[in-house]
Steps between C-alpha positions, in 0.01 A plus 500: 500500500792650313605505137809335357608799291498818713714682242192592299183675607240261639175493304150438630209434265131536577180497297147628530274794429612859533219728612444871515361600838301821543455629853420823684755695699287509814236284676193537277268262321495509122147635481634824646644588162849573632797496257684170467869445444635217284760253626653186353398194697450126507668257739764370259580848370544629854729208571708563187548867584604411855750242377652752262525773764696259717758452226401176330394480138125452460306378198122528473309282253140561401266685267369856488262669261577720203354792691631795696484304826717231344749767401496634855578151633800456273633853551481469878670160507772620264561798729548250784744307277284187506552282191179506293645337190245219526192710568267463201239750389169409343168662414340439839476773761749518785378409846369780724382511854367778718581510867273673749661642812249455777476706817625210716820483295399190306530483122225346287601386149265517205639294212456570129717222364256250345615407147807720541813454294671366811243221534599367155853423620569138413770228486611620157612827661756334725845599363738236368819695578500452877844350552609804699215479753578414863157516663129482413231675705130432447177588677154349520342804337602419144349147494168652608473726194439242226579147387780624271654690792477188715670296229771766464584488870512121490733520198725737693500264798583202281784692336643600838479146639660355186791747524543481880403868537374591848136608512336732750121493520256740665143359476365857533135392507252754358138415577382736225657272239393149606349295781701342779425154364620590150810667635599213728460243222745693282742650750565211739661278232724793406642507853675168437696655211646797687798531730391816679140554614401851608145525629272671747306328775181529293662314213631245748140437603399474134769245412563312823187554707671700775613856570757394759847588363676200652243256362508667158877457496474137608248413230685686224824330602329163461450600135879539469503880502852598608424850634164608642420856603169588664414871488295606802443871444542705816620187682805469276593179319622147569743307281659157480792381291696177543368456852584858601209712627489878513229725637519856373330792671311751286662837444321794660430754225232756424315300235317707239417238236530126576459382140817348360657423837482124446657528155779715644557245777531227237751701297711577805504139612586356158770762441648421838504124456630519144766748605642275770316626809426276796137425586480767769672756274257429217208534740634831631539634148157376393329655801672833442404509131140407574471767767658778290255442215207581730635847572409632154187470285519275199614143452881506520589870512643474852720197427856591606797485267802304607706810580219623725504199732623571854801307629291279726295376207783423257593128496865440583564344159386823334737708708804277455451398138340745258494230232235310697237707321686568184681799650207736442 
């Protein structure tokens, strides 16, 4: 999937709720009273930062509160050079979640996002000046937050379909936000409106009744999804595009914090495909980005910048034509 005008920087738009994550620096439960550090998080925000670090323009659309956490969201995104022109502020509080770091390495989220400013995001917030957008990325988290958020995502999907803009979709099921039945009823119809589906085996089971990657791909393809990528954690990932299959091994790294790895994978894959990479090159880039994020605490802090990518990860189109990603 390439763009007709490579002379300008390619722009990816995404929408959702930006969160502030508070987590300890070592494996302790929150009742231990240890200090917590604040990070910017949220699946779509992580994706936008990753896209920008790889040299594409990224625009994030949503709402934050008129509070200090909302200011932290905007300041952090602006420092990452993510376009926040269409982020609105209102009197609600910004979303917050605490993340316990358990002794077995697992992270347990505790959400404080009910009635947040982000949950009031609605169709009226979708920008009208989107003629310069080349790609839309959405997740299944935003539709779970509220009816207005659900309507906003559907408005974004309708806009993209009407303007022949490719859509990537990560169902990103969160059981803390809604039941499996509620999620499937909303998310499965959305699959038919996307060109690229990025999901884990658990979400494959949710949507298609199976956790087998090949069967997930077969059933998504029957819904006219052009590119299907099944993320399998330590077992790597499997992808299909135009009849071509690719199985990618996981990268062996010393993982410190797994949160955000899926978002980083998504950003690497979309950046690769939009920048002219082949399927296997996009998978290699996605796997590398997802693995590198786990090496540092936070949500996207470990995401590599384009000039930090090793030669074996760079798609050929990026090496031979710097304009493929706007020359950044």
